[in-house]
C-alpha atoms as a printed R data frame, in Angstrom:
    type eleno elety resid chain resno        x      y      z
1   ATOM     1    CA   MET     A     1 -106.416 51.791 70.551
2   ATOM     2    CA   CYS     A     2 -105.941 54.140 73.032
3   ATOM     3    CA   ASN     A     3 -105.432 53.557 76.707
4   ATOM     4    CA   SER     A     4 -106.865 55.714 79.691
5   ATOM     5    CA   ARG     A     5 -104.464 58.730 79.547
6   ATOM     6    CA   GLY     A     6 -105.116 58.850 75.460
7   ATOM     7    CA   VAL     A     7 -101.775 57.413 74.435
8   ATOM     8    CA   THR     A     8 -101.763 54.616 71.231
9   ATOM     9    CA   ASP     A     9 -101.029 50.888 73.361
10  ATOM    10    CA   PRO     A    10  -98.107 48.836 71.226
11  ATOM    11    CA   ILE     A    11  -99.229 46.258 69.254
12  ATOM    12    CA   THR     A    12  -97.981 43.058 70.876
13  ATOM    13    CA   GLU     A    13  -98.851 40.726 68.199
14  ATOM    14    CA   PRO     A    14  -99.733 41.825 65.146
15  ATOM    15    CA   ARG     A    15 -102.899 40.672 63.824
16  ATOM    16    CA   ASN     A    16 -102.298 40.797 59.831
17  ATOM    17    CA   ALA     A    17  -99.192 39.982 57.825
18  ATOM    18    CA   ARG     A    18  -98.446 43.807 56.997
19  ATOM    19    CA   SER     A    19  -98.310 44.468 60.556
20  ATOM    20    CA   ARG     A    20  -96.018 41.743 61.408
21  ATOM    21    CA   ARG     A    21  -93.557 42.708 58.632
22  ATOM    22    CA   THR     A    22  -93.296 46.036 60.231
23  ATOM    23    CA   ARG     A    23  -92.728 44.612 63.677
24  ATOM    24    CA   THR     A    24  -90.142 42.152 62.017
25  ATOM    25    CA   ALA     A    25  -88.853 44.769 59.810
26  ATOM    26    CA   VAL     A    26  -88.285 47.264 62.628
27  ATOM    27    CA   LEU     A    27  -86.915 44.449 65.066
28  ATOM    28    CA   ALA     A    28  -84.145 43.510 62.448
29  ATOM    29    CA   ALA     A    29  -82.908 47.255 62.167
30  ATOM    30    CA   ALA     A    30  -82.652 47.072 65.853
31  ATOM    31    CA   ARG     A    31  -80.570 44.043 65.741
32  ATOM    32    CA   ALA     A    32  -78.318 45.193 63.112
33  ATOM    33    CA   ILE     A    33  -77.826 49.010 64.332
34  ATOM    34    CA   LEU     A    34  -76.884 46.851 68.016
35  ATOM    35    CA   GLU     A    35  -74.054 44.782 65.406
36  ATOM    36    CA   GLU     A    36  -72.711 47.900 63.725
37  ATOM    37    CA   ARG     A    37  -72.850 50.989 65.609
38  ATOM    38    CA   GLY     A    38  -73.996 49.322 69.612
39  ATOM    39    CA   PRO     A    39  -76.369 50.389 71.966
40  ATOM    40    CA   ALA     A    40  -75.581 53.991 72.094
41  ATOM    41    CA   ALA     A    41  -76.995 54.630 68.318
42  ATOM    42    CA   LEU     A    42  -79.938 52.491 68.358
43  ATOM    43    CA   THR     A    43  -82.759 55.125 68.964
44  ATOM    44    CA   MET     A    44  -86.539 54.414 67.860
45  ATOM    45    CA   ALA     A    45  -85.670 57.256 65.168
46  ATOM    46    CA   GLU     A    46  -82.826 55.404 63.617
47  ATOM    47    CA   ALA     A    47  -84.764 52.325 63.973
48  ATOM    48    CA   ALA     A    48  -87.435 53.457 61.672
49  ATOM    49    CA   GLU     A    49  -85.302 54.883 58.956
50  ATOM    50    CA   ARG     A    50  -83.208 51.941 58.805
51  ATOM    51    CA   ALA     A    51  -86.788 49.552 58.732
52  ATOM    52    CA   GLY     A    52  -87.758 52.152 55.976
53  ATOM    53    CA   VAL     A    53  -91.072 53.062 58.039
54  ATOM    54    CA   THR     A    54  -92.230 55.856 60.119
55  ATOM    55    CA   ARG     A    55  -91.764 56.675 63.895
56  ATOM    56    CA   ARG     A    56  -95.338 56.110 64.349
57  ATOM    57    CA   ALA     A    57  -95.188 53.050 62.754
58  ATOM    58    CA   VAL     A    58  -92.567 52.084 65.512
59  ATOM    59    CA   TYR     A    59  -94.201 53.334 68.580
60  ATOM    60    CA   LEU     A    60  -97.190 51.492 67.278
61  ATOM    61    CA   HIS     A    61  -95.596 48.070 67.826
62  ATOM    62    CA   PHE     A    62  -92.939 49.009 71.054
63  ATOM    63    CA   SER     A    63  -94.252 51.990 73.448
64  ATOM    64    CA   SER     A    64  -90.515 52.743 74.489
65  ATOM    65    CA   ARG     A    65  -86.797 51.908 73.428
66  ATOM    66    CA   THR     A    66  -87.057 49.814 76.220
67  ATOM    67    CA   GLU     A    67  -90.142 47.554 75.119
68  ATOM    68    CA   LEU     A    68  -87.933 47.405 71.897
69  ATOM    69    CA   VAL     A    69  -84.617 46.430 73.240
70  ATOM    70    CA   ILE     A    70  -86.297 44.070 75.084
71  ATOM    71    CA   ALA     A    71  -88.268 42.232 72.226
72  ATOM    72    CA   LEU     A    72  -84.993 41.772 70.511
73  ATOM    73    CA   PHE     A    73  -84.143 38.704 73.139
74  ATOM    74    CA   ASP     A    74  -87.608 36.950 71.661
75  ATOM    75    CA   TYR     A    75  -86.683 37.907 68.108
76  ATOM    76    CA   LEU     A    76  -83.213 36.667 68.539
77  ATOM    77    CA   ALA     A    77  -84.109 33.314 70.263
78  ATOM    78    CA   GLU     A    78  -86.560 32.821 67.127
79  ATOM    79    CA   GLU     A    79  -84.743 34.194 64.301
80  ATOM    80    CA   GLU     A    80  -81.492 31.965 65.692
81  ATOM    81    CA   GLY     A    81  -83.466 29.136 66.849
82  ATOM    82    CA   LEU     A    82  -82.524 28.885 70.175
83  ATOM    83    CA   HIS     A    83  -85.785 26.914 71.591
84  ATOM    84    CA   GLU     A    84  -85.022 24.130 69.500
85  ATOM    85    CA   SER     A    85  -81.174 24.433 69.930
86  ATOM    86    CA   VAL     A    86  -81.845 23.261 73.758
87  ATOM    87    CA   ARG     A    87  -84.758 21.232 73.639
88  ATOM    88    CA   ARG     A    88  -81.746 18.922 72.084
89  ATOM    89    CA   VAL     A    89  -80.433 18.868 74.768
90  ATOM    90    CA   TRP     A    90  -83.082 17.858 77.109
91  ATOM    91    CA   GLN     A    91  -84.165 14.541 74.560
92  ATOM    92    CA   ARG     A    92  -80.607 13.206 74.979
93  ATOM    93    CA   PRO     A    93  -80.926  9.679 77.524
94  ATOM    94    CA   ASP     A    94  -79.372 10.915 80.288
95  ATOM    95    CA   SER     A    95  -77.610 13.979 82.090
96  ATOM    96    CA   VAL     A    96  -73.810 13.128 80.481
97  ATOM    97    CA   ALA     A    97  -74.943 12.783 77.117
98  ATOM    98    CA   GLY     A    98  -77.072 16.258 77.966
99  ATOM    99    CA   LEU     A    99  -74.077 17.977 79.252
100 ATOM   100    CA   GLU     A   100  -72.177 16.982 75.592
101 ATOM   101    CA   GLU     A   101  -75.626 18.520 73.619
102 ATOM   102    CA   TRP     A   102  -75.030 21.803 75.229
103 ATOM   103    CA   ALA     A   103  -71.389 22.483 74.538
104 ATOM   104    CA   ARG     A   104  -73.081 21.540 70.983
105 ATOM   105    CA   HIS     A   105  -75.867 24.277 71.369
106 ATOM   106    CA   LEU     A   106  -73.434 26.428 72.737
107 ATOM   107    CA   ALA     A   107  -71.108 26.285 69.674
108 ATOM   108    CA   ARG     A   108  -73.755 26.587 67.229
109 ATOM   109    CA   TYR     A   109  -76.222 29.080 68.744
110 ATOM   110    CA   HIS     A   110  -73.836 31.855 70.658
111 ATOM   111    CA   PRO     A   111  -71.709 32.752 67.462
112 ATOM   112    CA   ARG     A   112  -75.209 33.788 65.752
113 ATOM   113    CA   VAL     A   113  -75.753 36.285 68.408
114 ATOM   114    CA   LEU     A   114  -72.088 37.337 69.243
115 ATOM   115    CA   ALA     A   115  -72.605 41.022 68.165
116 ATOM   116    CA   VAL     A   116  -75.417 41.785 70.067
117 ATOM   117    CA   ASP     A   117  -74.321 40.156 73.341
118 ATOM   118    CA   GLN     A   118  -70.652 41.626 73.125
119 ATOM   119    CA   ALA     A   119  -72.621 45.513 72.034
120 ATOM   120    CA   VAL     A   120  -75.178 44.319 75.221
121 ATOM   121    CA   ARG     A   121  -72.063 43.888 77.469
122 ATOM   122    CA   ARG     A   122  -70.298 46.415 77.083
123 ATOM   123    CA   VAL     A   123  -72.784 48.999 77.941
124 ATOM   124    CA   ARG     A   124  -75.482 47.328 80.448
125 ATOM   125    CA   ASN     A   125  -73.860 49.251 83.418
126 ATOM   126    CA   GLN     A   126  -74.427 52.649 81.524
127 ATOM   127    CA   ASP     A   127  -77.531 52.037 79.619
128 ATOM   128    CA   PRO     A   128  -80.382 50.625 81.880
129 ATOM   129    CA   ASP     A   129  -82.265 49.016 78.303
130 ATOM   130    CA   ALA     A   130  -79.220 46.566 77.973
131 ATOM   131    CA   ALA     A   131  -79.105 46.274 80.821
132 ATOM   132    CA   ARG     A   132  -82.461 44.575 80.819
133 ATOM   133    CA   HIS     A   133  -81.751 42.494 77.752
134 ATOM   134    CA   TYR     A   134  -78.765 41.480 79.592
135 ATOM   135    CA   ARG     A   135  -81.043 40.221 82.753
136 ATOM   136    CA   ARG     A   136  -83.433 38.688 80.383
137 ATOM   137    CA   ALA     A   137  -80.863 36.428 78.665
138 ATOM   138    CA   THR     A   138  -78.851 35.842 81.935
139 ATOM   139    CA   GLU     A   139  -81.918 34.495 83.394
140 ATOM   140    CA   SER     A   140  -82.847 32.272 80.479
141 ATOM   141    CA   GLN     A   141  -79.135 30.717 80.292
142 ATOM   142    CA   ARG     A   142  -78.710 30.773 84.230
143 ATOM   143    CA   ALA     A   143  -82.374 28.615 84.039
144 ATOM   144    CA   ASN     A   144  -80.897 26.566 81.414
145 ATOM   145    CA   CYS     A   145  -77.554 25.489 83.523
146 ATOM   146    CA   ARG     A   146  -79.321 24.931 86.706
147 ATOM   147    CA   ARG     A   147  -81.207 22.372 85.256
148 ATOM   148    CA   LEU     A   148  -78.727 20.859 83.191
149 ATOM   149    CA   ALA     A   149  -76.141 20.848 86.872
150 ATOM   150    CA   GLU     A   150  -79.345 19.314 88.781
151 ATOM   151    CA   TRP     A   151  -79.318 16.339 86.436
152 ATOM   152    CA   LEU     A   152  -76.293 15.794 86.442
153 ATOM   153    CA   ALA     A   153  -76.655 16.166 90.743
154 ATOM   154    CA   HIS     A   154  -80.050 13.576 90.432
155 ATOM   155    CA   GLU     A   155  -78.328 10.892 88.414
156 ATOM   156    CA   GLY     A   156  -75.328 10.731 90.579
157 ATOM   157    CA   ARG     A   157  -72.931 11.915 88.066
158 ATOM   158    CA   LEU     A   158  -71.761 14.994 88.901
159 ATOM   159    CA   ALA     A   159  -68.147 14.946 90.064
160 ATOM   160    CA   PRO     A   160  -67.651 15.356 94.012
161 ATOM   161    CA   ALA     A   161  -66.031 19.079 93.752
162 ATOM   162    CA   TRP     A   162  -69.296 20.416 92.841
163 ATOM   163    CA   THR     A   163  -72.754 21.468 94.014
164 ATOM   164    CA   ALA     A   164  -75.752 21.936 91.780
165 ATOM   165    CA   ASP     A   165  -75.256 25.668 93.001
166 ATOM   166    CA   SER     A   166  -71.281 25.589 92.143
167 ATOM   167    CA   ALA     A   167  -71.569 24.180 88.882
168 ATOM   168    CA   THR     A   168  -74.702 26.268 87.593
169 ATOM   169    CA   ASP     A   169  -72.290 29.218 88.580
170 ATOM   170    CA   MET     A   170  -69.752 28.072 86.401
171 ATOM   171    CA   LEU     A   171  -71.889 26.195 84.073
172 ATOM   172    CA   TRP     A   172  -73.753 29.954 83.437
173 ATOM   173    CA   ALA     A   173  -69.541 31.477 83.628
174 ATOM   174    CA   LEU     A   174  -68.398 29.710 80.655
175 ATOM   175    CA   ILE     A   175  -71.724 31.077 78.301
176 ATOM   176    CA   SER     A   176  -68.977 33.794 77.570
177 ATOM   177    CA   SER     A   177  -68.885 36.186 74.538
178 ATOM   178    CA   ASP     A   178  -64.905 36.446 74.898
179 ATOM   179    CA   LEU     A   179  -64.140 32.665 74.714
180 ATOM   180    CA   ILE     A   180  -66.515 32.347 71.740
181 ATOM   181    CA   GLU     A   181  -64.658 35.039 69.937
182 ATOM   182    CA   ALA     A   182  -61.500 34.323 71.280
183 ATOM   183    CA   LEU     A   183  -61.690 30.499 70.006
184 ATOM   184    CA   HIS     A   184  -64.060 30.708 67.221
185 ATOM   185    CA   VAL     A   185  -63.530 34.263 65.585
186 ATOM   186    CA   GLU     A   186  -60.036 34.838 66.545
187 ATOM   187    CA   ARG     A   187  -58.705 31.415 66.339
188 ATOM   188    CA   GLY     A   188  -60.876 30.432 63.833
189 ATOM   189    CA   TRP     A   189  -62.113 27.120 65.540
190 ATOM   190    CA   SER     A   190  -65.239 25.771 63.473
191 ATOM   191    CA   GLU     A   191  -68.361 24.439 65.386
192 ATOM   192    CA   ASP     A   192  -67.681 21.280 65.146
193 ATOM   193    CA   GLN     A   193  -64.106 21.967 67.056
194 ATOM   194    CA   LEU     A   194  -65.762 24.324 68.998
195 ATOM   195    CA   ALA     A   195  -68.283 21.708 70.412
196 ATOM   196    CA   GLY     A   196  -65.800 18.753 70.501
197 ATOM   197    CA   HIS     A   197  -63.580 20.424 73.133
198 ATOM   198    CA   LEU     A   198  -66.153 22.312 74.885
199 ATOM   199    CA   ALA     A   199  -67.720 18.955 75.399
200 ATOM   200    CA   LEU     A   200  -64.531 17.257 76.343
201 ATOM   201    CA   MET     A   201  -63.700 19.966 79.317
202 ATOM   202    CA   PHE     A   202  -67.255 19.471 80.630
203 ATOM   203    CA   ARG     A   203  -67.120 15.902 81.112
204 ATOM   204    CA   ARG     A   204  -63.647 16.229 82.287
205 ATOM   205    CA   THR     A   205  -64.833 18.729 84.800
206 ATOM   206    CA   PHE     A   206  -68.444 18.329 85.853
207 ATOM   207    CA   VAL     A   207  -68.946 14.163 85.091
208 ATOM   208    CA   ASP     A   208  -67.919 11.780 88.541
209 ATOM   209    CA   PRO     A   209  -65.902  8.876 86.082
210 ATOM   210    CA   ALA     A   210  -67.131  6.763 89.308
211 ATOM   211    CA   GLY     A   211  -70.898  7.778 88.054
212 ATOM   212    CA   VAL     A   212  -70.384  6.788 84.751
213 ATOM   213    CA   ALA     A   213  -69.086  4.068 85.500
214 ATOM   214    CA   GLY     A   214  -72.077  2.730 88.055
215 ATOM   215    CA   SER     A   215  -74.564  3.347 85.459
216 ATOM   216    CA   ALA     A   216  -72.651  1.647 82.790
217 ATOM   217    CA   ALA     A   217  -72.547 -1.371 84.904
218 ATOM   218    CA   ALA     A   218  -76.171 -1.241 86.273
219 ATOM   219    CA   LYS     A   219  -77.614 -1.779 82.596
């Protein structure tokens, strides 16, 4: 379909299997290029060649490199199970259990997207498209951190040194690709080790022991 300027509009939601396969192939190709060569190497032509499709096919789905890079966030989230992983946090019976599940979420999800995250972070100050991807990821992460911090505060379990705002900031800062790389990749920590030690650190840092004790006594 062409718009008023005579330019073909991108297909935002493919309606047939072939179109969906093309879109997925382009996104998978873009991810691979980012992971292997970084954002500077990601062009529409490179994505088309890697996906085995024409450049016209790429532009039918993404009107620009910007749209392609931004769409990668949703693609990665779906491919690696982001929403299901986070959903487990909010299903926990209380905020402390939610905090511990948050540690497990970080350990199971973030190593899967580590290469893309590092590639985007390295160039976000020079590459506007990478910056947009980074902002979108950051907004999602901070929203979850705030929800968790406010849950702790609402239940009276947030340690006295913290406010919901400062706990949000610190929880978000701890979603660090450097931390994941150092422990999971360089030191060889397993997912279970990473989750367990993150949960221990989070609990001792953010949870008021008196609040936990008071809650248990009330039961």
